[in-house]
N, C-alpha and C positions, 0 to 999 in steps of 0.2 A: 378452391381450386389450389392445386399444386404449383408452387413456384418453382422450387427447387427439390431434388430427390437426389439422396446418394445411395448407392445400393453396390455390396461387396467391395467397399473402396478399401484397399490393402496398400500399405505403404512400407517399405524398407529404406533405409541410407545405408551405403555401402554395406549391404548385406544383413545389416541389424534390423529385425522388425519393428515397427513403429505403431502402424495401425492394422488392425485385424478384421476383415469382414466388416466395415463399419456402414450402416445403414440408417437413415433418418428421412423424414420429409418435412418441410417448411410451406405452410399454406401463405397465400397471398394475405397480407396485412395481420399476420400474427407475430407473437414474440415467442420465440423458441430459445430456450435455455439448454446450454451444455454446461454440465459440471462435472467436478472430480478434482483429484488431487494435482499439485505440479508433477508434470511428468506422464501424465495419463494419456497424452495424445490429444487435448484440447485444440491448443494452438496449431499443431501439424496440421488437424482436419481442416481449420480455416484456412490455412496458406495452400493446401490440396485444393479446396475450392477457387482460391484466387490464382491457382496456378505460379505459386511464389515458392516453390519447394527449393531447397539447397542443392547444390551439386553432388551427385552421387545417389539422388533420390530415384527411385524405381516404383511407380504405382501402377495399380489394376483396377479394375471396377469401374463404375461410372456416376458421373456425378451431372444430372440432367436439368437444363433449365432451357425453357422456351423452345423445346425440340431440339436442342444441342446436347451433346456430351462435353462438358468442359475439361474433361482428363485429355481427351485426343484433339480439341483445338490447337491449331497452331498458334504460336506466340504473337504473332499480328493481329490475330483476331482477338486475343486475351487482352492483350493491351486496348482494343477497341472497348472490350466489355467491362474492364476495369475502371471504376469511376463514374461510367456511364450507366451500366445495369447493377455493378455490384460495387460497393462502397466498403471500407474498412476504417475502423477506429483502434489504433493500438494502446498497448497498455501505458507508454511512456510518451507522453506527449513532447517532451522536450527533444528525445531523440528523433521524433517522428517528425517534426519541423526543422526547416533549414534557418541555422542561426542568423544568417547572413542576408536572408530576403525579409521583405515586411510581411506582415499578415494579411495585407489585399493582395499583395503579388502572389502570395501561397495559394490564397483560395481561388482568385482569378486563373492560376495557372491551370488548373482542371478544365476549365470551359475553353480556353485557349488551346490546349493540347488536343482536344477531341473536336476543335474546328466548330463549337457551340455559339462562339461570341468573337467578335473582334475586341481587342485588348481595353479599348474604351466601355464597350458594353460588359465585358467581363469584371471590370473593375466595379461597374453600376451593381452588377449582379452580385458581385462579392460583398459589396456594402450591404444589400438587402439580407445574405445570409448571415452575416456576422450580426446584423440587427436581430434576426429570428433567433439566434443563440444567445441573446441577451449581451451582446457588445456593442452597445448603442454608438453612433458617431459622435456624441458630444464627450464621451470619455475615453473611445478607442478607435481613433481615426484609421484609416487604412495604412498610415506610416508608423505604425507601432513595430517593435520589434518583440520575438518571442522572450527574450530574457527581461523583457519591461512587464512581463505577465505574470500572474501568479499560476500554480500548477493547475486550478480549476480552468481559469480563464483559458490557459493554453489548449486544455481538452476540449472547451468550445471552439477554439479556432479550428482544432481537428475534426470536430463533429462538422463544421461549416464546409470544411475542405471536401469531406467524405459525402455530403447531402447537395453539394452544389448542383449537380447535376440530376438531382432527382432520381437516384437509383430505386431499383424494384425491391433491392436486398442490402441491408447495412448489418455489417458484420462487426460487432463490438468486442474486442479482445481485453476482459479486465478493464472495463473502462473508468472505473472508479476506485481502485484499489488503493492508491495513494493519498486519496482525497478525504478532506474532513466530513463528518457526517453531515452538516448543511450544504457544503458543496456538492456532495454525493447526493443529497435529496433532490437537489436543485438540476444535476445532470440528468439524473434518472427520470425526473418528470419532464425533461426536455426530450428525450430518447422518445419517452411516451407520447407525447405531444407531437412530434415528428412522424411516428407510427401511424396515429391517428389520422393527423392532417393531410399528410403527403400519400397515404395508403401503402406505404413501402412495409415489407416484412423487415423483422430484425433477429439476428443470432446473437444471443447474449452469453459470452463465454465468462464464466466466472467460478470461484470457490467458495464465495458468499450465497450460501443456502437462502437466508434472509431476504437478499435482492431479488433472487429469482422468484422466490414465494409471492412477491408484492408486485411482479411485472410480466412473467411468463404466463404463457397459455398451457404451452407442452415443455416438459422436460426429458432430458436424456442425461443419465449418469455414466460416464466412462471412466474406465479401470483398465490401466495398463494396456491400452490402445485398442480396446474393445468398448462397446455400448452394453452394458449389463443391466440396464433396466430403462425402460420409456414409458410415459403416460402422461395423460392430462396433469397438471400441475397438483391439483387438490387431490387426485387419487393417488399419485406418486407419494405425495408428502404423509398421506393417512396411511397407506398400506406399507411402504418401504420393504417391499416382498425380498430384496436381495441382500444379504449380508453385508456386503460394501457399503450400500446405501444407509443400512442401518448404523455402520460403523461412522459414517461422516456425519450423521444426525448426532449420534452420540457425541463425538468432538466438538460440534459445533454448541452442545450444551454443556460441555465439560466445566466442572469447576474444581480447581486443584485443592487438594486437601491442605489446608493450613492450621489445622485444629492443634497440631502437635509442633513445638519448636521452641527457639529462644524469646520468651516474652518480652516485648519493648521494654527498656528502662527509662526513667524520667529524665535523664540527662541527654540534652540534644546534640547528636553528632554535627548537624548542621543548622545554623541559625542566620537566616536571610532578615536583615532591619532595614526596612524603609529603602530599599534599592530604588536606584533612578538611572536609568540608562537612556540618554539622548543620541541622535544621529543627526548630522549636518546635512541639509539637503542644497542642491545646487541653488545658485542665486538667480533671481527671475530678470536682473539686470546687472550691469558692471558695478553700479555702486549701490544696489540695494543690500541690505542684511541679508545675511544667509539664515534662512529658515531652519527652525529644528524639528525634528521627529520624534516624540516621546515614545520610545517603545516598551520601555518598562517603568511604571509609574507608583512609586511609593509601596513595593511588594515587600510584605513580611510574613514570614512563617517559622516553624521549629520543626525538624523531623529527628526523631528519638533513635538509638539503637534499635536494631531488630525491627524496626517499623517500616510499611509500604505507604507511601505516598503518592498518590495520582495528581497529575496536571495537565489538565483537558481545556480544550478551546479551539476555535477553528484557526485556520492557516492564517497567519499576519497578526494573530493576538498577541505576540510575544514570547511564547514559550520557549522557542529556540533561542532568541535572545538572553533571556533570563538563564537558560542552560548554561550557555557560553560563559555568562557571567560568574556563574557558580564554579565552572570548572577552571577558572581563572584565565580566560581567553578573550575576555571583553572588560576594558576599563569601565569603572562606573563615574556617573556625575553626581551620586549622592547615595548614602547609605553605606552599611557594611555587609560583608559575607564572613561567617565564622564556620571553620571546619574543625571539630574537636579540640576547641578553645584556642585555634589558631587563626589568624586572619588571613582572608584568602584577598589579595592584593594584585590585580593583573596590572604588567606584565610580569612582575618579579615575585612569582610563588616559588618559595622554598621545594625543594625536592621532597622533604618529608612531608610537607603538606600535600603536595600532587600524589603520593605515593598512597595516601589515605582514601584517594577518591580515583574511579575509572569509570568508563563509559562504553556502553553496546550501541553500535549505531542500528540505522534501519537495513541498511543494504551493507551485509559482511563481506560482500565480494568486492565493493568498492574501497573498503577500509582495509584491505590487506595488500601489499605488495604481490603480485602473481609470480614474481621471479624467486620468492624466499619460499623455503619449505616451513612445515608447520612449526617446527621446533625454534624457527628464528623469530616466526610471526609470533608466537605466544610469548616470547620472553624479550619483547620490544620495551615492555616498561621495567625491566632489570636495570636499565640506566638510571633509574630513581633510587634504587638500592644500594649502590657501589658495588663491592665484591659480593657475589653468591657463590658461597663453595659447594652446595648442595643443588646446583643447578639442574643436573640430569634428573635427579630425583623430584623436584618442583615440577618440570615440565610433565613427567609421567602422573604425579598427583593430580595435577591440574587437568590433564586430558580424561584420566579415569573418571574424576567429580563430574565431568559433564556427559558422561556416558560413551566416551570413547576409548581407545586402545592405544597403550605406549608406542605401537608399531606405527600410529598414525604420523607421528612426530617427522618421519621420512618422507611423507607425501606433500604435493604441492595444493595448493586451496582449489585449484579448478578440477581435481579429482573428488570433491565431496559435493554432495547434495546442497540446496538452500537451508535445510534444517541442520544439518552436520555444521555447514560454515558458522552459522550462529552459536552453536556449541563451542567452536573453536573461537570467537568472539568472546564468549564468557570463559573460556580457559585463560584467556588473556587478560580479561579484568580481574579473575581471580588471583593470578599468579602474585602479586603484591600483597596479599592478604589486605583488601582495602575495609574502610569502615563503611564506605558509601558506594554503591554502585548507580550511576545514571541510566536508565534505559529509554533510549529516545527512538520511538517507533520500533521497538525491537521484534515485534511479532506482526507488524502491519502488512507484510508482504509474502508472510507465510499461508499456506493453506490450513484448512482446519484441524486435521490429525496432527502435521508437525506443531501447529502452535499450541495443542492440548499438550505435546510433549514438552515443549519449551517452558509453559507455564508450570507445569509439575516440577520442571528441573529447577526453576527459580525458586519454588517453593521448598524443595529439598534443600537447595543450598542456604537458604536464608535460615531455615531449621537448624542445619548442622552450622554454620558460622556466625549466627546473628548479625548479619551486616544488615545495613538499611539501604531500601530501594527509592529512588525517585522515579516514576514511571510515568513518561511522558507519551501520550497517544491520542489518536483521535478516535480510537474503536472502545466506545463505552463499555461494551460488554465485557472485555479485557480488562477495562481499568476497575470495573466493578466484581471481577471474580480474584484480582490478586492484590487489593491495595487495602489499607485499613481506612485510611482517610482521603479525601480528594480536594484538590483546589479546582475552581472554574475560573478560567482568565478569558477577560475580554477587552481589547482595547488597551493593553499593557497594566490592567489593574486585577485584582482579586475580587471578583463579584460575590462568590459562595464559598464557604470552606466549612467542612463538618465531616463526620463519620461517613463513610463511603455508601453504606446502606441507608443512612437517613436521607441524604443529599438525593439519591435516586429515587427511593420511595416517595418522598416528600418535598419535591426542589421547593425554594423560597423565592429564588431570583427568576424573573421572566426570560432572561437568556438561558438559564441552566433548563428552563421548562422546554425552551425552544429546542435546544441540543437533544434532550431526550425523546423528545416528539419528532426529530428527524433520524433518528435511528431506525433502520428497518427492523422489521420483526417478523417472524413466522407466527402465523397466527395461532392462538393458544389452543383452539379446538384440535387444528391440525397437529398439533405437537402431540396432545393428550393422546390422540387416536392412534399416533405413530409408534408411541411407547407401548401402549396396550398389544398393538399388532407384533410388537418386537417379540 
């Protein structure tokens, strides 16, 4: 039986077309996948269903649920429906949660606002819902705050809030994009279990085709505000009837050409020797000794010029702490780090050493000052070089090398797409001609086609300049495509290291096997059929 049906859904914001004649149906208890690139209209479709469109939005068409048209419902009735009949999980849990409210209060609030329970009853129900999503009372009391939780744990709180009133439909907008593979697998298993046990339907919005293949019963592909193809999941994955669908699949399976370029040389650019990093934890009592957390434990490796090295592991394994130590941002309690023959001794790292290494972050928008134009943004590292007489030429060259134009230097960062912002971040990293670039989840937030373009760009830049890459990612398919060797990190230690293909083909350590097993995959027979059909 059809739970929700959209027909002729058309949306414009301040006259700009966003959605055009969108139509789909979600059956009771099914998982419906909506896939497409960033900007294709997926999230705006969900917001139209929820009645959460921004000011200036004009919407026509029909979204029918339970004999009501949600588009024409007054706000008071939509408020009664949100959370009660339709719940929503947003992509970034930290911004979806209130930082000054406990997790218990935030889950209970849903029941109190809808008059479903008194405060005491709501807190009891909140405890039960948090237990159901894996946040048990012994480790996660209701008094915890969001900042005390990891990304995956915060996402579980958001799920508990969304399902507190057992809605008929749950909308999940990129619920696992920023999570590592094992946490992602746990969240997907949780969502699948909730659909099965609660009898609710799930609308899963994502750009990850492998996630959709393992969870959704029906899939719709969206391009520039229109649904260009829709079918049962296996049928769509096998046929790939529309050219845009085939392009998405080709991008998800893309392998950058790294055959031609500057071969790695034996001399190491980076040497990490028996590195130890400890953190002091709060005392349990006034006179008790302060406990220590060992975040990085006796880690050693070498990275040669022109080589790409992957560093993978779950959230909390110590990847980010080790990265900060390599960049000279964290002091060490033991061991040494050497870059191009010079020691990296935080916090007093000489400019000449800092010039030789640059970093590209996961969120390019958050790493730029929005008040500055691109020419100033990409030249931020120039303070490491002293006087730069050919400043204008260096800016133009850096932008051209990453596929942009010299005219882009006059623009502000908000005028660019996510993929273009990441290219600007790479231009900033290239401007000092470094020996090492650290890429910290540099493509995890990008959709499949933009990700393929950025991976090609990285391969081309390495071939031209011969720089070394330290590639930190939770996306194992990306690491496999772009690196020569890989390190697997667990609880602060390197548990496996070797040639990338060897580690992925025949992992030796149990933890590596678990990571690979947790990675979602499109069934091989569906891929082969789709390639033949293309």
